[in-house]
N, C-alpha and C positions, 0 to 999 in steps of 0.2 A: 553410573559412577557415583560413589558417595560424595557428599559435599566437600570433604577434605581432600578429595582427588583433584579438585580444581584450584587448590591453593596457589600453585605456580602460575596457572593460567590467569587467575584473577590479578596476581602481582604484575604480570605482563600487561594486562589490560589497564591497570592503574597508570603505568607509564605512558601508554597510548592515549589515555584520556587527557593528558597534559597537552596533547597536540590538537585536541578538538577545537573547533572555532568558537571563540567567545563572542559575547554581545559587542564588545568594543571592536573586535576585528570585523564583525559584520557591519558595524557603523562605518568603518574605513572603506569597505566595499561599496556601501551605499553612497558614500561621499566621493568615490572615484568618478572622474569625468567620462570614462568610457569603458567598454567591455575589455579592451586590450589592457587598460590600467588595472582592472580587476584581476585579469589573468596573471599579470605580473606580480601583484600582491599575493595571489595564491601560490605561485611558484616560489616566491620568497618564503612563504610559510611552510613549504615542503610538499606541496601538491605537484603531481607529475602531469605531463602532457606536452603536446607540441604547442609552439608559441601562439598560433592563431586558431587552434581547434579546441573549442570548449567541450564538445561532445566526447572527444578522445580523453580529455583530462578527467571528466566525470566518470567515464567508463573505467578508466584506470584506477581511480580512487575506490570504486566499488570492488574491483578485482583485488586490490590491496587488502580491503577489509576481509573478504572471504578467504584470501590466502592466509592471512594471519589466524583467523578462526580455525582454518584447516590444520594449522600447525599446533594449535592448542587443544583441540577436541578430537579424540580418536574416531568418533562417529558423527559426521555432520548431519545425519538424519534427525538428530534432536532439534535441529533448527529448520526442518523442512516446512514447518508452519509458515515461515516467512517467505517461502519460495513458491507455495502453491498458487499464488496470484499469477505468477508467470506461466505456470502450466496451463491454467484455464484461459489466460489471454491467448496463448498459442493455440489452444483448442478452438477458440472462437475464430481466430485467423485461418486455421486449417479447414474448418468446416465451411467457411464462406468461400475460401479459394477453391475448394474442391467442387463447389456448386456453380462456379463461373469460369469462363475460359481465360486462358492466359496465366502468366506468372507475375506475381506482384512482390518485387524485392523489398526487404526491410520491414515486413509485417510481423516477423517473429522476434521474440525477445530472448536474451540470454538469461542464465541463472535459474532456470526451472529445474525441477528434479527429474524431468523426462526430456530427452533430446527432442528438439522441435522436429527433427527429421522423422523420428518415430511417430510423433503425433500426426504429421503430414501423411506418412505412409498409411497409417491406420484409417484416416478419413478418405484418402484417395482410393484405397482398395476396399473400403467398407468392412475392413477386418478389425473390429474394435477389440478383439482379444489381444492385440498388440499393446493395448493400453493397460495400466493398472486397473484392478477390479473396481476401484472407487470411481473411475471416470467412464467406464464402458457404457453404462446405461445413459448417462448424461450425453455422451457423444452421439449415441444412436438416436435419442429423442430429439436432440438439437438438429441433427442432420435430417431426420425425417420431417421435422417441423418446417425447416427452411425449404426443403424440396417441395413440400405440399403447399405451403402458404406464400413462399417468397417474402416472408416477413422477417427482415433482419433484426428488428428490435425484439421480436418474440424469441428468436434464437439467442440473442444476447441475454435476455432475462433468464432463460433456462440455465445457461452456462454460468452466469454471474451468481445466481442463487446457489447453484451447486458448489461454486468456489467458496462462497461465504459459509455455507454449511460445513464444508470440509475444514476450513480454517478454524471455525468455532469448535468443531469436534476435536481437531488435533490439539488445539490449545488446551482444552479441558482435559483431555486424556493424557497430556504430558505431565500433569500434576506439578508443574513448575509455575510459580507465581507470575513471572513476567510473561511467559508464553501463554498462560491462561488469560491474563489480562489483555494481552495483544489480541488474542482471538475474540474475546468478548467485545472489546471496544471497536474492533474492525467491523464486526457484524452489526453492532448496535448503531454505529454512526452511518454505515451504509444504508441500513434500513430507514433511518431518519431522513437521509437525503432522498432516497427513493420515494418515500411516502410524501414528502413535501413537494417534490417534483410532480408526482402523480396527482396530487391535489390541485396543483396549479394548472395542469393540463387536462383535468377532469377524466382521469383514467377510471376504468370500472373495477368491480370486485375481482373479476377473473385476472386482470393484470396484476393487481396487488397480491393476490394469492400465489401467483406464479413468480413474483419478484421478491417478496419479503422472506428473509431467512430466520429461523428460530434463534433466539438468544435468551439469556436468563434475566437481563436487567431491563427488558422492555416487554410489556404485554403486547404481543404482535396483533392479537385480535382487536385490542383497543386502538392501536396505532392505525390499523386498517380502517376501522370504523371512522376514526377522525379524518383520515385522508379522503374518504368518500364524502365528507361534509365540507371540505375546503381547507385552504392553507391556515386560516386562523384557528380552525379546530385542531389542526396538528400542533400548532404552537401552544394552544391551551392544554392539550393532552400532555405535552412534554413538561409542563409546569409541575406535574405531580410525579415526575420521574427523576432519576439521577442526572438527567440531561436537560434540566430546565434552562441552563445557560445557552443552549443551542438555539432557542427560539429567536432572540434578537439577531443572532448571527445569520440565521436562515433568511430573515427579512432584509438584511443588509445586502448580501450578495452571495452567490455560490462560492466565490473565491475566499471570502471572509469566513464562511462556514467551514470550508476545507482546512483553512489555517487553524481554526479553533479545534477541529478534530485532531490534527497533528500535535497541537500544543497540549491537548488533554492527555494524549498518550505520553508525551515527554514528561509532563508533570507527574503522571502516575508511576513512571518507572524511575524517576530521579532519586528516590531513596536507595536505589541499588548502588549509588556512588559510595555509600557508607557500609555496604555489605561486603565483608572480607571473604566469604565462602560461597561455594555453589555455582550453579549455572547462571543465576540471575544477572550478575554483573556483565557476563559475556553477551547475554541476550540483549541487555540494555545498551551495551556498546554498539552492537549491530544496528539497533533501531536509532541510536543517536547519530551514527554515521549516515544512515539512510536519510534521516531528517536534514542533516546539514548539507548533504549532496543535493537534496531537493531545493533547499534554500538558495544554495549557490546557483543552481540552474535558473531559479526564478529571478535572481538578481542579474545574472548575465543576460537573460532574455529581455529583461526590462531595459537594461543599458543598450542592448542591440536595437531595441525598438523605440528608443528615445523617451521612455517613460520618466516621470519625475521621481525623485528619491522618496517622496511621501507616498506616491502611488505604489511604488515597489514595497515600501516598508510595511504596509498593511497586509502584505502577503508573506512576509518573512516569518519563519517559524522561530520559536524560542530555542535558544541553544540548550544543550543538555548540562553544560558546566557553567 
């Protein structure tokens, strides 16, 4: 669809952006004395959900986002790059469940582009032709690896790398700025996290080669070499990349680094607030909603577990607006 085909859709998104959570509202949530008080504030703000069920509220908010986008965009496949993570999560769950006895409820996620039942049927029957072509070889290799080695981490690495590769490819091939940016940042930050963790646990070359996905803004061979030398070498390597700010975040804690990654994406897409045309503002709105749902989940979990406001605050993501 040409850019001017999204004029009405962007106008609708502009009205919805007015309902996004602001920094001042997040401060109100942080100051609330309990999870129940947070839920009350969210309901007053227009969020749906049953009075004492945070998970249902968050799930409903995500459904509302995708329902709105479904009304505005005739073909939701343009946003599949955001959903591939769920497909590959469900593939990991299905491969592992098919290799062990029993049924394990709650291991599959909604929102993927492939029904989880289809993925489960493919792995149970070893009929990988039921899956899209892009997933077939990954599913087969992961299944064979798990059956042969019983190494769940190796199985995860195979599928996680395939997921990142697919996200990066789909973002680039979309030729849409926000989708391309999302794909690149998702892959790069995941590679950084993997390399730093591998350096701390002294993983070998084979692990890194199996785990790191290709991207344009990081020299993967250099990142791999640094990881083999240790965590300090990874941080030093990052100093000469666009991700120099990641080094001190990695040294602080995994939670602080994850927060930095999400904030980097939000800062990168924020110019879309001023873009009156095209798919970009819609894609940015989806990511903004995902980020605020994640932030609310963090705050509610912190309140539920009695964490201090300051402890929760360091994990809170920047709002889009």
